[in-house]
py3Dmol code that shows the C-alpha trace and the ligand (Angstrom):
import py3Dmol

protein = """\
ATOM      1  CA  UNK A   1      41.126 -83.082 124.501  1.00  0.00           C
ATOM      2  CA  UNK A   2      41.060 -83.187 120.671  1.00  0.00           C
ATOM      3  CA  UNK A   3      37.830 -84.052 118.856  1.00  0.00           C
ATOM      4  CA  UNK A   4      38.643 -85.402 115.398  1.00  0.00           C
ATOM      5  CA  UNK A   5      36.564 -85.687 112.227  1.00  0.00           C
ATOM      6  CA  UNK A   6      37.857 -87.910 109.418  1.00  0.00           C
ATOM      7  CA  UNK A   7      36.272 -87.228 106.019  1.00  0.00           C
ATOM      8  CA  UNK A   8      36.727 -90.106 103.600  1.00  0.00           C
ATOM      9  CA  UNK A   9      36.806 -92.492 106.565  1.00  0.00           C
ATOM     10  CA  UNK A  10      35.673 -95.439 104.405  1.00  0.00           C
ATOM     11  CA  UNK A  11      38.619 -95.074 102.016  1.00  0.00           C
ATOM     12  CA  UNK A  12      42.035 -96.759 101.920  1.00  0.00           C
ATOM     13  CA  UNK A  13      43.763 -94.227 104.208  1.00  0.00           C
ATOM     14  CA  UNK A  14      40.666 -93.322 106.227  1.00  0.00           C
ATOM     15  CA  UNK A  15      39.971 -96.901 107.276  1.00  0.00           C
ATOM     16  CA  UNK A  16      43.401 -97.151 108.885  1.00  0.00           C
ATOM     17  CA  UNK A  17      43.449 -93.612 110.269  1.00  0.00           C
ATOM     18  CA  UNK A  18      40.154 -94.079 112.141  1.00  0.00           C
ATOM     19  CA  UNK A  19      41.568 -97.060 114.027  1.00  0.00           C
ATOM     20  CA  UNK A  20      44.873 -95.372 114.863  1.00  0.00           C
ATOM     21  CA  UNK A  21      43.311 -92.100 116.009  1.00  0.00           C
ATOM     22  CA  UNK A  22      40.691 -93.891 118.127  1.00  0.00           C
ATOM     23  CA  UNK A  23      43.485 -95.834 119.808  1.00  0.00           C
ATOM     24  CA  UNK A  24      45.175 -92.491 120.540  1.00  0.00           C
ATOM     25  CA  UNK A  25      42.275 -90.235 121.559  1.00  0.00           C
ATOM     26  CA  UNK A  26      39.557 -92.720 122.536  1.00  0.00           C
ATOM     27  CA  UNK A  27      36.772 -94.098 120.395  1.00  0.00           C
ATOM     28  CA  UNK A  28      34.231 -91.364 121.095  1.00  0.00           C
ATOM     29  CA  UNK A  29      36.707 -88.599 120.261  1.00  0.00           C
ATOM     30  CA  UNK A  30      36.982 -89.631 116.593  1.00  0.00           C
ATOM     31  CA  UNK A  31      34.021 -89.244 114.222  1.00  0.00           C
ATOM     32  CA  UNK A  32      34.184 -91.267 111.001  1.00  0.00           C
ATOM     33  CA  UNK A  33      32.530 -89.384 108.129  1.00  0.00           C
ATOM     34  CA  UNK A  34      31.890 -90.558 104.586  1.00  0.00           C
ATOM     35  CA  UNK A  35      29.252 -90.518 101.868  1.00  0.00           C
ATOM     36  CA  UNK A  36      29.362 -94.331 102.070  1.00  0.00           C
ATOM     37  CA  UNK A  37      28.714 -94.645 105.797  1.00  0.00           C
ATOM     38  CA  UNK A  38      27.213 -98.162 105.805  1.00  0.00           C
ATOM     39  CA  UNK A  39      30.382 -99.894 107.005  1.00  0.00           C
ATOM     40  CA  UNK A  40      31.635 -97.190 109.351  1.00  0.00           C
ATOM     41  CA  UNK A  41      31.783 -97.867 113.094  1.00  0.00           C
ATOM     42  CA  UNK A  42      30.233 -95.456 115.625  1.00  0.00           C
ATOM     43  CA  UNK A  43      30.591 -92.571 116.118  1.00  0.00           C
ATOM     44  CA  UNK A  44      30.064 -92.031 112.405  1.00  0.00           C
ATOM     45  CA  UNK A  45      28.051 -89.871 110.051  1.00  0.00           C
ATOM     46  CA  UNK A  46      26.990 -89.954 106.431  1.00  0.00           C
ATOM     47  CA  UNK A  47      28.152 -86.614 105.077  1.00  0.00           C
ATOM     48  CA  UNK A  48      29.092 -84.997 101.766  1.00  0.00           C
ATOM     49  CA  UNK A  49      32.585 -83.548 102.237  1.00  0.00           C
ATOM     50  CA  UNK A  50      31.814 -80.793  99.706  1.00  0.00           C
ATOM     51  CA  UNK A  51      28.765 -79.584 101.687  1.00  0.00           C
ATOM     52  CA  UNK A  52      30.298 -76.701 103.644  1.00  0.00           C
ATOM     53  CA  UNK A  53      27.011 -75.890 105.412  1.00  0.00           C
ATOM     54  CA  UNK A  54      26.628 -79.461 106.709  1.00  0.00           C
ATOM     55  CA  UNK A  55      30.263 -79.477 107.803  1.00  0.00           C
ATOM     56  CA  UNK A  56      29.847 -76.197 109.681  1.00  0.00           C
ATOM     57  CA  UNK A  57      26.819 -77.578 111.534  1.00  0.00           C
ATOM     58  CA  UNK A  58      28.641 -80.825 112.384  1.00  0.00           C
ATOM     59  CA  UNK A  59      31.912 -79.322 113.668  1.00  0.00           C
ATOM     60  CA  UNK A  60      30.021 -76.738 115.737  1.00  0.00           C
ATOM     61  CA  UNK A  61      27.571 -79.257 117.233  1.00  0.00           C
ATOM     62  CA  UNK A  62      30.256 -81.851 118.007  1.00  0.00           C
ATOM     63  CA  UNK A  63      33.052 -79.479 119.064  1.00  0.00           C
ATOM     64  CA  UNK A  64      35.431 -80.858 116.428  1.00  0.00           C
ATOM     65  CA  UNK A  65      38.977 -79.428 116.700  1.00  0.00           C
ATOM     66  CA  UNK A  66      40.853 -81.309 113.953  1.00  0.00           C
ATOM     67  CA  UNK A  67      39.691 -82.447 110.496  1.00  0.00           C
ATOM     68  CA  UNK A  68      41.469 -84.993 108.282  1.00  0.00           C
ATOM     69  CA  UNK A  69      40.103 -84.289 104.786  1.00  0.00           C
ATOM     70  CA  UNK A  70      40.929 -87.409 102.761  1.00  0.00           C
ATOM     71  CA  UNK A  71      38.192 -87.253 100.124  1.00  0.00           C
ATOM     72  CA  UNK A  72      39.460 -87.324  96.522  1.00  0.00           C
ATOM     73  CA  UNK A  73      38.951 -89.033  93.208  1.00  0.00           C
ATOM     74  CA  UNK A  74      42.290 -90.735  92.440  1.00  0.00           C
ATOM     75  CA  UNK A  75      44.402 -90.660  89.295  1.00  0.00           C
ATOM     76  CA  UNK A  76      42.960 -93.457  87.155  1.00  0.00           C
ATOM     77  CA  UNK A  77      39.285 -92.767  87.902  1.00  0.00           C
ATOM     78  CA  UNK A  78      39.893 -89.033  87.612  1.00  0.00           C
ATOM     79  CA  UNK A  79      40.991 -89.419  83.989  1.00  0.00           C
ATOM     80  CA  UNK A  80      37.617 -90.996  83.196  1.00  0.00           C
ATOM     81  CA  UNK A  81      35.656 -88.213  84.960  1.00  0.00           C
ATOM     82  CA  UNK A  82      37.927 -85.137  84.769  1.00  0.00           C
ATOM     83  CA  UNK A  83      35.399 -82.413  85.620  1.00  0.00           C
ATOM     84  CA  UNK A  84      33.898 -84.407  88.495  1.00  0.00           C
ATOM     85  CA  UNK A  85      37.388 -85.166  89.822  1.00  0.00           C
ATOM     86  CA  UNK A  86      38.401 -81.496  89.778  1.00  0.00           C
ATOM     87  CA  UNK A  87      35.146 -80.364  91.404  1.00  0.00           C
ATOM     88  CA  UNK A  88      35.226 -83.010  94.127  1.00  0.00           C
ATOM     89  CA  UNK A  89      38.915 -82.702  94.979  1.00  0.00           C
ATOM     90  CA  UNK A  90      38.882 -78.892  95.171  1.00  0.00           C
ATOM     91  CA  UNK A  91      35.450 -78.316  96.781  1.00  0.00           C
ATOM     92  CA  UNK A  92      36.221 -80.852  99.502  1.00  0.00           C
ATOM     93  CA  UNK A  93      39.482 -79.042 100.303  1.00  0.00           C
ATOM     94  CA  UNK A  94      37.984 -75.514 100.300  1.00  0.00           C
ATOM     95  CA  UNK A  95      35.109 -76.592 102.531  1.00  0.00           C
ATOM     96  CA  UNK A  96      37.508 -77.607 105.293  1.00  0.00           C
ATOM     97  CA  UNK A  97      40.019 -74.784 104.770  1.00  0.00           C
ATOM     98  CA  UNK A  98      37.158 -72.302 105.233  1.00  0.00           C
ATOM     99  CA  UNK A  99      36.157 -73.944 108.525  1.00  0.00           C
ATOM    100  CA  UNK A 100      39.706 -73.333 109.748  1.00  0.00           C
ATOM    101  CA  UNK A 101      39.825 -69.808 108.313  1.00  0.00           C
ATOM    102  CA  UNK A 102      36.658 -69.010 110.294  1.00  0.00           C
ATOM    103  CA  UNK A 103      38.291 -70.599 113.364  1.00  0.00           C
ATOM    104  CA  UNK A 104      35.592 -73.265 113.746  1.00  0.00           C
ATOM    105  CA  UNK A 105      38.401 -75.855 113.865  1.00  0.00           C
ATOM    106  CA  UNK A 106      42.079 -75.427 114.745  1.00  0.00           C
ATOM    107  CA  UNK A 107      43.949 -77.862 112.489  1.00  0.00           C
ATOM    108  CA  UNK A 108      43.550 -79.584 109.104  1.00  0.00           C
ATOM    109  CA  UNK A 109      45.303 -82.504 107.415  1.00  0.00           C
ATOM    110  CA  UNK A 110      44.982 -82.880 103.658  1.00  0.00           C
ATOM    111  CA  UNK A 111      46.851 -85.481 101.529  1.00  0.00           C
ATOM    112  CA  UNK A 112      48.764 -84.530  98.432  1.00  0.00           C
ATOM    113  CA  UNK A 113      50.537 -87.085  96.263  1.00  0.00           C
ATOM    114  CA  UNK A 114      53.573 -87.750  94.112  1.00  0.00           C
ATOM    115  CA  UNK A 115      51.000 -87.307  91.341  1.00  0.00           C
ATOM    116  CA  UNK A 116      51.584 -83.552  91.804  1.00  0.00           C
ATOM    117  CA  UNK A 117      54.921 -84.102  90.030  1.00  0.00           C
ATOM    118  CA  UNK A 118      55.111 -84.488  86.272  1.00  0.00           C
ATOM    119  CA  UNK A 119      57.232 -85.570  83.294  1.00  0.00           C
ATOM    120  CA  UNK A 120      59.738 -82.731  83.765  1.00  0.00           C
ATOM    121  CA  UNK A 121      60.233 -83.330  87.478  1.00  0.00           C
ATOM    122  CA  UNK A 122      63.667 -84.867  88.167  1.00  0.00           C
ATOM    123  CA  UNK A 123      62.732 -88.544  88.264  1.00  0.00           C
ATOM    124  CA  UNK A 124      65.343 -89.725  90.811  1.00  0.00           C
ATOM    125  CA  UNK A 125      65.416 -88.114  94.238  1.00  0.00           C
ATOM    126  CA  UNK A 126      62.751 -85.586  93.245  1.00  0.00           C
ATOM    127  CA  UNK A 127      63.415 -82.532  95.448  1.00  0.00           C
ATOM    128  CA  UNK A 128      60.942 -80.891  97.833  1.00  0.00           C
ATOM    129  CA  UNK A 129      61.035 -77.742  95.682  1.00  0.00           C
ATOM    130  CA  UNK A 130      61.233 -78.526  91.966  1.00  0.00           C
ATOM    131  CA  UNK A 131      59.506 -78.455  88.604  1.00  0.00           C
ATOM    132  CA  UNK A 132      55.928 -79.689  89.001  1.00  0.00           C
ATOM    133  CA  UNK A 133      53.964 -80.217  85.783  1.00  0.00           C
ATOM    134  CA  UNK A 134      51.308 -82.864  86.521  1.00  0.00           C
ATOM    135  CA  UNK A 135      49.441 -84.251  83.514  1.00  0.00           C
ATOM    136  CA  UNK A 136      46.465 -85.861  85.292  1.00  0.00           C
ATOM    137  CA  UNK A 137      43.413 -84.091  86.715  1.00  0.00           C
ATOM    138  CA  UNK A 138      44.213 -85.718  90.041  1.00  0.00           C
ATOM    139  CA  UNK A 139      47.785 -84.389  89.953  1.00  0.00           C
ATOM    140  CA  UNK A 140      46.634 -80.911  88.860  1.00  0.00           C
ATOM    141  CA  UNK A 141      44.127 -80.857  91.744  1.00  0.00           C
ATOM    142  CA  UNK A 142      46.814 -81.939  94.206  1.00  0.00           C
ATOM    143  CA  UNK A 143      49.314 -79.308  93.026  1.00  0.00           C
ATOM    144  CA  UNK A 144      46.595 -76.612  93.112  1.00  0.00           C
ATOM    145  CA  UNK A 145      45.474 -77.800  96.527  1.00  0.00           C
ATOM    146  CA  UNK A 146      49.025 -77.577  97.878  1.00  0.00           C
ATOM    147  CA  UNK A 147      49.250 -73.944  96.769  1.00  0.00           C
ATOM    148  CA  UNK A 148      45.859 -73.149  98.333  1.00  0.00           C
ATOM    149  CA  UNK A 149      46.975 -74.761 101.607  1.00  0.00           C
ATOM    150  CA  UNK A 150      50.048 -72.503 101.628  1.00  0.00           C
ATOM    151  CA  UNK A 151      47.846 -69.475 100.757  1.00  0.00           C
ATOM    152  CA  UNK A 152      45.426 -70.157 103.649  1.00  0.00           C
ATOM    153  CA  UNK A 153      48.382 -70.648 106.002  1.00  0.00           C
ATOM    154  CA  UNK A 154      50.186 -67.489 104.936  1.00  0.00           C
ATOM    155  CA  UNK A 155      47.133 -65.207 104.551  1.00  0.00           C
ATOM    156  CA  UNK A 156      44.754 -66.489 107.254  1.00  0.00           C
ATOM    157  CA  UNK A 157      47.087 -68.328 109.642  1.00  0.00           C
ATOM    158  CA  UNK A 158      45.386 -71.679 108.989  1.00  0.00           C
ATOM    159  CA  UNK A 159      47.303 -74.662 110.431  1.00  0.00           C
ATOM    160  CA  UNK A 160      46.880 -77.047 107.478  1.00  0.00           C
ATOM    161  CA  UNK A 161      49.466 -79.791 107.073  1.00  0.00           C
ATOM    162  CA  UNK A 162      50.029 -82.108 104.123  1.00  0.00           C
ATOM    163  CA  UNK A 163      52.098 -85.037 102.843  1.00  0.00           C
ATOM    164  CA  UNK A 164      52.796 -86.024  99.226  1.00  0.00           C
ATOM    165  CA  UNK A 165      51.954 -89.701  99.658  1.00  0.00           C
ATOM    166  CA  UNK A 166      53.608 -92.214  97.335  1.00  0.00           C
ATOM    167  CA  UNK A 167      51.648 -95.299  96.315  1.00  0.00           C
ATOM    168  CA  UNK A 168      50.211 -96.722  99.543  1.00  0.00           C
ATOM    169  CA  UNK A 169      50.181-100.461 100.169  1.00  0.00           C
ATOM    170  CA  UNK A 170      47.651-101.813 102.656  1.00  0.00           C
ATOM    171  CA  UNK A 171      45.454-104.842 103.315  1.00  0.00           C
ATOM    172  CA  UNK A 172      42.690-103.242 105.389  1.00  0.00           C
ATOM    173  CA  UNK A 173      40.598-101.629 102.653  1.00  0.00           C
ATOM    174  CA  UNK A 174      40.137-102.037  98.903  1.00  0.00           C
ATOM    175  CA  UNK A 175      42.246 -99.629  96.821  1.00  0.00           C
ATOM    176  CA  UNK A 176      40.272 -96.811  95.254  1.00  0.00           C
ATOM    177  CA  UNK A 177      41.016 -96.310  91.557  1.00  0.00           C
ATOM    178  CA  UNK A 178      44.693 -95.467  91.654  1.00  0.00           C
ATOM    179  CA  UNK A 179      47.543 -96.138  89.269  1.00  0.00           C
ATOM    180  CA  UNK A 180      49.563 -97.807  92.037  1.00  0.00           C
ATOM    181  CA  UNK A 181      46.761-100.254  92.909  1.00  0.00           C
ATOM    182  CA  UNK A 182      48.631-103.064  91.113  1.00  0.00           C
ATOM    183  CA  UNK A 183      50.916-103.293  94.160  1.00  0.00           C
ATOM    184  CA  UNK A 184      47.874-104.237  96.273  1.00  0.00           C
ATOM    185  CA  UNK A 185      45.980-106.337  93.722  1.00  0.00           C
ATOM    186  CA  UNK A 186      49.025-108.583  93.175  1.00  0.00           C
ATOM    187  CA  UNK A 187      48.877-109.964  96.731  1.00  0.00           C
ATOM    188  CA  UNK A 188      45.250-111.059  96.489  1.00  0.00           C
ATOM    189  CA  UNK A 189      45.809-112.484  93.016  1.00  0.00           C
ATOM    190  CA  UNK A 190      48.949-114.386  94.073  1.00  0.00           C
ATOM    191  CA  UNK A 191      47.111-115.924  97.027  1.00  0.00           C
ATOM    192  CA  UNK A 192      44.045-116.847  94.969  1.00  0.00           C
ATOM    193  CA  UNK A 193      45.539-117.858  91.604  1.00  0.00           C
ATOM    194  CA  UNK A 194      49.334-117.948  92.093  1.00  0.00           C
ATOM    195  CA  UNK A 195      49.335-115.608  89.101  1.00  0.00           C
ATOM    196  CA  UNK A 196      48.928-111.915  88.308  1.00  0.00           C
ATOM    197  CA  UNK A 197      48.533-109.821  85.180  1.00  0.00           C
ATOM    198  CA  UNK A 198      50.054-106.405  85.875  1.00  0.00           C
ATOM    199  CA  UNK A 199      48.639-103.286  84.224  1.00  0.00           C
ATOM    200  CA  UNK A 200      52.051-101.570  84.360  1.00  0.00           C
ATOM    201  CA  UNK A 201      55.235-102.558  82.511  1.00  0.00           C
ATOM    202  CA  UNK A 202      57.686-104.654  84.524  1.00  0.00           C
ATOM    203  CA  UNK A 203      60.331-101.899  84.717  1.00  0.00           C
ATOM    204  CA  UNK A 204      57.989 -99.118  85.956  1.00  0.00           C
ATOM    205  CA  UNK A 205      59.707 -97.873  89.091  1.00  0.00           C
ATOM    206  CA  UNK A 206      57.472 -95.912  91.487  1.00  0.00           C
ATOM    207  CA  UNK A 207      57.761 -94.569  95.030  1.00  0.00           C
ATOM    208  CA  UNK A 208      55.668 -96.689  97.403  1.00  0.00           C
ATOM    209  CA  UNK A 209      55.016 -96.953 101.141  1.00  0.00           C
ATOM    210  CA  UNK A 210      53.434 -99.374 103.595  1.00  0.00           C
ATOM    211  CA  UNK A 211      50.279 -97.876 105.082  1.00  0.00           C
ATOM    212  CA  UNK A 212      51.692 -98.189 108.626  1.00  0.00           C
ATOM    213  CA  UNK A 213      54.529 -95.840 107.628  1.00  0.00           C
ATOM    214  CA  UNK A 214      52.067 -93.461 105.953  1.00  0.00           C
ATOM    215  CA  UNK A 215      49.833 -93.266 109.029  1.00  0.00           C
ATOM    216  CA  UNK A 216      52.818 -92.767 111.337  1.00  0.00           C
ATOM    217  CA  UNK A 217      54.209 -90.028 109.070  1.00  0.00           C
ATOM    218  CA  UNK A 218      50.814 -88.308 109.115  1.00  0.00           C
ATOM    219  CA  UNK A 219      50.555 -88.290 112.917  1.00  0.00           C
ATOM    220  CA  UNK A 220      54.197 -87.290 113.392  1.00  0.00           C
ATOM    221  CA  UNK A 221      53.642 -84.304 111.108  1.00  0.00           C
ATOM    222  CA  UNK A 222      50.346 -83.350 112.771  1.00  0.00           C
ATOM    223  CA  UNK A 223      51.927 -83.510 116.229  1.00  0.00           C
ATOM    224  CA  UNK A 224      55.160 -81.707 115.321  1.00  0.00           C
ATOM    225  CA  UNK A 225      55.632 -78.267 116.928  1.00  0.00           C
ATOM    226  CA  UNK A 226      54.488 -75.702 114.342  1.00  0.00           C
ATOM    227  CA  UNK A 227      57.707 -73.702 114.667  1.00  0.00           C
ATOM    228  CA  UNK A 228      59.692 -76.722 113.443  1.00  0.00           C
ATOM    229  CA  UNK A 229      57.847 -76.791 110.115  1.00  0.00           C
ATOM    230  CA  UNK A 230      59.131 -74.973 107.025  1.00  0.00           C
ATOM    231  CA  UNK A 231      56.822 -76.380 104.330  1.00  0.00           C
ATOM    232  CA  UNK A 232      53.165 -75.272 104.078  1.00  0.00           C
ATOM    233  CA  UNK A 233      52.437 -76.743 100.651  1.00  0.00           C
ATOM    234  CA  UNK A 234      53.063 -80.465 101.213  1.00  0.00           C
ATOM    235  CA  UNK A 235      55.991 -82.544 102.458  1.00  0.00           C
ATOM    236  CA  UNK A 236      57.835 -85.118 100.359  1.00  0.00           C
ATOM    237  CA  UNK A 237      58.065 -88.414 102.219  1.00  0.00           C
ATOM    238  CA  UNK A 238      59.473 -91.687 100.920  1.00  0.00           C
ATOM    239  CA  UNK A 239      59.288 -95.293 102.022  1.00  0.00           C
ATOM    240  CA  UNK A 240      60.503 -97.694  99.347  1.00  0.00           C
ATOM    241  CA  UNK A 241      60.607 -97.685  95.561  1.00  0.00           C
ATOM    242  CA  UNK A 242      60.253-100.728  93.351  1.00  0.00           C
ATOM    243  CA  UNK A 243      59.209-102.021  89.937  1.00  0.00           C
ATOM    244  CA  UNK A 244      56.525-104.660  89.324  1.00  0.00           C
ATOM    245  CA  UNK A 245      59.346-107.071  88.454  1.00  0.00           C
ATOM    246  CA  UNK A 246      61.113-106.427  91.781  1.00  0.00           C
ATOM    247  CA  UNK A 247      57.835-106.778  93.689  1.00  0.00           C
ATOM    248  CA  UNK A 248      57.136-110.098  91.947  1.00  0.00           C
ATOM    249  CA  UNK A 249      60.642-111.342  92.793  1.00  0.00           C
ATOM    250  CA  UNK A 250      60.136-110.411  96.452  1.00  0.00           C
ATOM    251  CA  UNK A 251      56.715-112.130  96.401  1.00  0.00           C
ATOM    252  CA  UNK A 252      58.235-115.316  94.965  1.00  0.00           C
ATOM    253  CA  UNK A 253      59.894-115.871  98.348  1.00  0.00           C
ATOM    254  CA  UNK A 254      56.347-116.718  99.462  1.00  0.00           C
ATOM    255  CA  UNK A 255      54.841-117.925  96.173  1.00  0.00           C
ATOM    256  CA  UNK A 256      57.794-119.571  94.351  1.00  0.00           C
ATOM    257  CA  UNK A 257      55.738-120.444  91.265  1.00  0.00           C
ATOM    258  CA  UNK A 258      54.030-117.066  90.921  1.00  0.00           C
ATOM    259  CA  UNK A 259      53.186-116.546  87.244  1.00  0.00           C
ATOM    260  CA  UNK A 260      53.484-112.887  86.195  1.00  0.00           C
ATOM    261  CA  UNK A 261      52.157-111.385  82.969  1.00  0.00           C
ATOM    262  CA  UNK A 262      52.504-107.734  81.961  1.00  0.00           C
ATOM    263  CA  UNK A 263      49.701-106.024  80.018  1.00  0.00           C
ATOM    264  CA  UNK A 264      50.182-102.254  80.332  1.00  0.00           C
ATOM    265  CA  UNK A 265      46.969-100.256  79.957  1.00  0.00           C
ATOM    266  CA  UNK A 266      46.084 -96.532  80.117  1.00  0.00           C
ATOM    267  CA  UNK A 267      47.577 -96.331  83.588  1.00  0.00           C
ATOM    268  CA  UNK A 268      51.077 -96.858  82.156  1.00  0.00           C
ATOM    269  CA  UNK A 269      50.908 -93.413  80.552  1.00  0.00           C
ATOM    270  CA  UNK A 270      50.068 -91.940  83.995  1.00  0.00           C
ATOM    271  CA  UNK A 271      52.803 -93.835  85.861  1.00  0.00           C
ATOM    272  CA  UNK A 272      55.368 -92.807  83.256  1.00  0.00           C
ATOM    273  CA  UNK A 273      54.906 -89.130  84.221  1.00  0.00           C
ATOM    274  CA  UNK A 274      55.633 -89.752  87.904  1.00  0.00           C
ATOM    275  CA  UNK A 275      59.044 -89.801  89.645  1.00  0.00           C
ATOM    276  CA  UNK A 276      60.811 -93.040  90.463  1.00  0.00           C
ATOM    277  CA  UNK A 277      62.257 -92.005  93.812  1.00  0.00           C
ATOM    278  CA  UNK A 278      61.616 -89.071  96.181  1.00  0.00           C
ATOM    279  CA  UNK A 279      64.041 -86.957  98.237  1.00  0.00           C
ATOM    280  CA  UNK A 280      62.408 -86.530 101.652  1.00  0.00           C
ATOM    281  CA  UNK A 281      65.349 -84.833 103.402  1.00  0.00           C
ATOM    282  CA  UNK A 282      63.222 -81.807 104.389  1.00  0.00           C
ATOM    283  CA  UNK A 283      60.746 -84.004 106.284  1.00  0.00           C
ATOM    284  CA  UNK A 284      63.651 -85.779 107.982  1.00  0.00           C
ATOM    285  CA  UNK A 285      65.148 -82.416 108.950  1.00  0.00           C
ATOM    286  CA  UNK A 286      61.939 -80.643 110.060  1.00  0.00           C
ATOM    287  CA  UNK A 287      60.120 -83.419 111.940  1.00  0.00           C
ATOM    288  CA  UNK A 288      62.422 -86.427 112.043  1.00  0.00           C
ATOM    289  CA  UNK A 289      60.773 -88.583 109.389  1.00  0.00           C
ATOM    290  CA  UNK A 290      62.233 -92.093 109.053  1.00  0.00           C
ATOM    291  CA  UNK A 291      60.497 -94.967 107.216  1.00  0.00           C
ATOM    292  CA  UNK A 292      60.348 -98.374 108.926  1.00  0.00           C
ATOM    293  CA  UNK A 293      59.278-100.770 106.159  1.00  0.00           C
ATOM    294  CA  UNK A 294      61.619-101.946 103.409  1.00  0.00           C
ATOM    295  CA  UNK A 295      60.344-104.043 100.477  1.00  0.00           C
ATOM    296  CA  UNK A 296      60.897-107.351 102.274  1.00  0.00           C
ATOM    297  CA  UNK A 297      59.050-106.153 105.414  1.00  0.00           C
ATOM    298  CA  UNK A 298      56.218-104.794 103.270  1.00  0.00           C
ATOM    299  CA  UNK A 299      55.790-108.052 101.354  1.00  0.00           C
ATOM    300  CA  UNK A 300      55.985-110.151 104.529  1.00  0.00           C
ATOM    301  CA  UNK A 301      53.267-108.093 106.232  1.00  0.00           C
ATOM    302  CA  UNK A 302      50.986-108.105 103.189  1.00  0.00           C
ATOM    303  CA  UNK A 303      51.347-111.877 102.684  1.00  0.00           C
ATOM    304  CA  UNK A 304      50.534-112.461 106.361  1.00  0.00           C
ATOM    305  CA  UNK A 305      47.356-110.332 106.296  1.00  0.00           C
ATOM    306  CA  UNK A 306      45.846-110.490 102.805  1.00  0.00           C
TER     307      UNK A 306
END
"""
ligand_1 = """\
9
LIG
C 46.930 -93.123 92.776
N 47.235 -94.292 94.882
O 47.470 -94.091 92.241
C 47.140 -92.960 94.292
C 48.405 -92.215 94.598
C 50.817 -91.907 94.067
C 49.512 -92.419 93.577
O 48.148 -90.868 94.791
O 46.255 -92.299 92.186
"""
view = py3Dmol.view(width=600, height=400)
view.addModel(protein, "pdb")
view.setStyle({"model": 0}, {"cartoon": {"style": "trace"}})
view.addModel(ligand_1, "xyz")
view.setStyle({"model": 1}, {"stick": {}})
view.zoomTo()
view.show()
C-alpha cells in the first residue's frame, strides 16, 4: 500500500491532488505538507520543503513511499524575487531527489512547465525535444530541474516523473502568482462585476489545461509501467490553447454583456516568450495521454463552480 506525501499541498495543484489521491489510496495514506498548513486537512504537517533533514525524518517515521514535490515560486512572482525563486525551486527539488537517491522513498513527481521553453522554441506544436531558452527565473529553474531529474534517473536509478504543465485552470484554490492566472481571475471577475481587465493582450495565445485533465495526466504518468516511458526530463502534455479574446467570447455564452478591457503589464513580456501550442505526441505514444476538456467544457465547468 502506497504512503504518499504531497509537498505544496496548499497550492493550486496540491489542493486538487490531495483530494484525488485520498480518494484513491484512502485518507490516512496521503499526508498533506505545506509551510502554510493552517487550512490543510488531516493527516497534514507544517514543513519546509527545502529542509532535507526534516523531510528525511518525516518519510522515515511515516513510511512514505511516494512524494509529489509541487513547491515552487511561479513565473510572475519569481521575476520580483529572482534569487529566492531560484533557491526555493532548486532546493525543494534536490531535497526530494536525494531522498529517492538514498532509497528512503521509491518514486517522485515534480512539475515542470511550458515556461521551460523560450523565445526561440518553435511556437506552434513545440516538440518534446527542441530549443529551450527560458528567459524567466522560473523557466530557468524548471529547465535545470528537468535536467537534474534525468541525471538522477540515469546515474542513480531514481524513478522521478515530470510533466510540463501548461497554464492550469481551476476553481478549487487561488492561483499563485503565475502569468496564466488571468484565465482564472476572469471567471470570478465576470461573476462579480460582469467585467474584466486582462493583464495580457487580447491575441496572446497560450497552452492551457483544465485542472481535472492535469491531475489525470499526472496520475496516468505516475502509474504507467516504467518500461513504457522514454522521457526522464519532463513530458509535454497539451489540453487546449486560447487567447484572452477567445476565452472572453466563450465566456459571453454565459455572460452576454461581459465587458473586457486589455491592459498588458509586465506579464505580457513573459507570456510572449512562451509557445502558443504544444506537441504532446510522445506522451500519447508512451502512456496514452488524451485530454478531455475543450474550451467550451472548461468554461462551462468554471462558470458552474466559481
Ligand atoms: C505560471 N501558472 O504562470 C504558471 C505556469 C505555464 C505557466 O507554469 O507561472
